[in-house]
C-alpha distance (Angstrom), angle and dihedral (degrees) to the residues before:
residue distance angle dihedral
M1 . . .
K2 3.80 . .
S3 3.79 90.4 .
I4 3.84 91.7 53.8
I5 3.80 91.0 53.0
Y6 3.81 91.5 45.2
Y7 3.83 93.4 51.4
T8 3.81 91.5 44.4
F9 3.80 92.2 56.0
L10 3.81 91.4 44.3
F11 3.82 91.9 50.7
T12 3.80 94.6 46.7
S13 3.81 90.6 46.9
L14 3.81 91.0 54.0
I15 3.80 92.5 48.4
S16 3.81 91.0 48.1
V17 3.80 91.3 51.2
A18 3.82 90.6 49.4
G19 3.80 91.2 49.7
A20 3.78 92.7 47.5
E21 3.83 91.5 52.4
E22 3.79 92.5 51.2
A23 3.81 92.3 48.0
A24 3.79 91.7 51.8
H25 3.89 91.9 66.6
H26 3.78 100.9 52.0
E27 3.79 144.4 27.5
A28 3.77 122.5 -68.1
S29 3.81 117.2 -95.0
I30 3.78 139.2 159.5
W31 3.77 89.1 -98.0
D32 3.78 89.6 65.5
L33 3.83 87.2 74.5
K34 3.82 93.5 60.5
Y35 3.86 94.8 92.6
P36 3.80 94.8 47.1
F37 3.84 88.2 46.2
V38 3.82 91.0 51.3
N39 3.79 89.3 47.2
F40 3.77 89.8 50.2
I41 3.83 92.4 50.1
I42 3.82 91.7 47.5
M43 3.77 90.6 47.9
L44 3.84 91.0 49.5
A45 3.84 90.7 49.8
I46 3.78 91.8 50.1
L47 3.79 92.8 43.9
S48 3.80 90.8 49.5
K49 3.83 87.1 59.2
V50 3.78 92.6 45.0
V51 3.82 99.7 39.7
K52 3.81 96.4 65.4
P53 3.85 95.2 56.8
L54 3.82 89.4 41.6
R55 3.81 91.0 50.2
E56 3.83 90.3 48.8
K57 3.79 90.5 47.7
F58 3.82 92.2 49.0
N59 3.83 91.8 45.6
K60 3.82 90.0 50.3
Q61 3.78 90.9 48.9
A62 3.80 90.4 47.2
A63 3.82 89.9 52.0
D64 3.82 90.2 47.9
V65 3.80 91.3 49.8
K66 3.81 90.2 47.5
S67 3.83 92.5 51.2
L68 3.83 89.9 46.3
M69 3.79 90.3 51.6
E70 3.82 91.1 49.2
S71 3.80 90.4 47.8
A72 3.79 90.6 48.4
A73 3.82 90.2 49.6
R74 3.84 90.7 51.1
N75 3.80 91.6 47.4
N76 3.80 90.2 47.7
K77 3.83 90.8 51.6
D78 3.83 90.5 48.0
A79 3.79 90.3 49.3
E80 3.80 91.2 49.7
D81 3.83 91.0 49.5
R82 3.81 90.5 49.9
L83 3.79 91.2 47.4
N84 3.81 91.0 50.9
S85 3.80 90.3 47.9
F86 3.80 92.3 50.2
Q87 3.79 91.9 46.3
A88 3.82 90.0 52.0
K89 3.80 89.8 50.1
I90 3.80 90.9 49.1
K91 3.81 90.7 51.1
N92 3.82 90.4 52.2
L93 3.79 93.1 42.0
D94 3.80 95.4 101.3
S95 3.79 94.0 50.4
E96 3.82 90.3 44.8
L97 3.79 90.0 50.9
V98 3.81 91.9 51.4
K99 3.80 90.4 47.6
I100 3.81 92.7 48.6
T101 3.82 90.8 48.3
A102 3.80 92.0 50.0
D103 3.80 91.4 47.3
Y104 3.79 90.3 49.2
D105 3.80 92.7 49.8
S106 3.81 93.1 49.2
E107 3.82 92.0 46.3
A108 3.82 91.1 48.2
A109 3.83 91.1 50.7
Q110 3.80 91.4 47.6
F111 3.82 90.6 47.9
A112 3.81 91.5 50.6
K113 3.81 90.7 48.8
N114 3.82 92.1 48.6
Q115 3.81 91.3 47.2
S116 3.80 90.9 49.9
E117 3.80 92.3 50.2
E118 3.77 91.8 46.2
T119 3.81 91.2 48.9
Q120 3.80 91.5 50.0
T121 3.81 90.5 49.5
T122 3.79 91.1 48.9
I123 3.81 91.9 48.7
A124 3.82 91.9 49.5
R125 3.81 91.4 48.7
M126 3.81 91.8 47.7
K127 3.84 90.7 48.8
R128 3.81 90.8 50.3
D129 3.82 91.0 47.6
L130 3.82 90.9 48.4
E131 3.82 92.2 49.8
N132 3.80 90.4 49.3
K133 3.79 90.8 48.5
L134 3.81 91.9 48.3
D135 3.81 91.1 48.3
G136 3.81 90.4 50.6
E137 3.79 92.9 48.2
K138 3.83 90.7 46.0
K139 3.81 91.0 53.1
E140 3.80 90.6 48.1
L141 3.81 91.5 51.0
I142 3.82 92.6 46.2
D143 3.81 90.3 49.2
E144 3.78 90.2 48.5
L145 3.84 91.5 48.7
N146 3.81 91.4 47.8
H147 3.78 90.1 49.4
D148 3.80 91.4 49.5
L149 3.82 90.9 46.0
I150 3.80 92.2 50.3
N151 3.80 90.6 47.9
K152 3.81 90.7 50.8
V153 3.82 92.2 46.3
V154 3.82 91.0 48.6
L155 3.80 90.9 45.9
G156 3.83 90.0 48.1
A157 3.80 91.2 47.6
K158 3.82 91.4 49.3
T159 3.77 90.8 49.6
T160 3.78 92.1 47.6
I161 3.81 92.7 46.3
K162 3.82 92.6 46.8
G163 3.78 91.1 49.5
N164 3.82 95.9 51.8
K165 3.85 122.8 54.9
D166 3.74 93.2 -160.2
F167 3.84 91.7 57.0
Q168 3.80 90.6 48.2
T169 3.78 91.3 56.2
K170 3.78 94.7 47.1
A171 3.84 91.9 46.7
T172 3.80 91.5 50.4
Q173 3.79 92.4 49.6
K174 3.76 92.5 47.7
I175 3.83 92.6 49.8
V176 3.79 91.8 48.1
S177 3.81 92.6 48.0
E178 3.79 91.2 51.9
L179 3.78 92.5 49.0
R180 3.78 92.9 56.9
């Protein structure tokens, strides 16, 4: 497109120079305007070919600029809304801070209370489990001691009975009488 415009201006310049040289040698007449008129017609023909794409290009650029302006206006409105929102939050920041601190304090107190109760429950359960375990171990030890004692008594009785003939006779009679 630039080359068409360049050659058009070059061609019209040459024709104008030729017309000016011819007019310099004789008297002025209406026919002296024929070369500028031809130049004008050629320039109009070339411009009619160039104007349509230029018009389309300018219209497209105008539409692009319009959409950019609308987008910028929307972004500006969004930014203003955000700014107003942030300013409102900043104004309420002190009251929010007091509220958050109060909530934190109450939650911390509740947590400490819950932990204390849970610890007490755990301690009571562990104490109960320990007592049960101790009772079970005590019973096992008592049973074991009783068993050992009985074994020793039986062993002592056997030894005593084996060592004395009179005891052997009495033990045999007693066993036989109980079997009948």
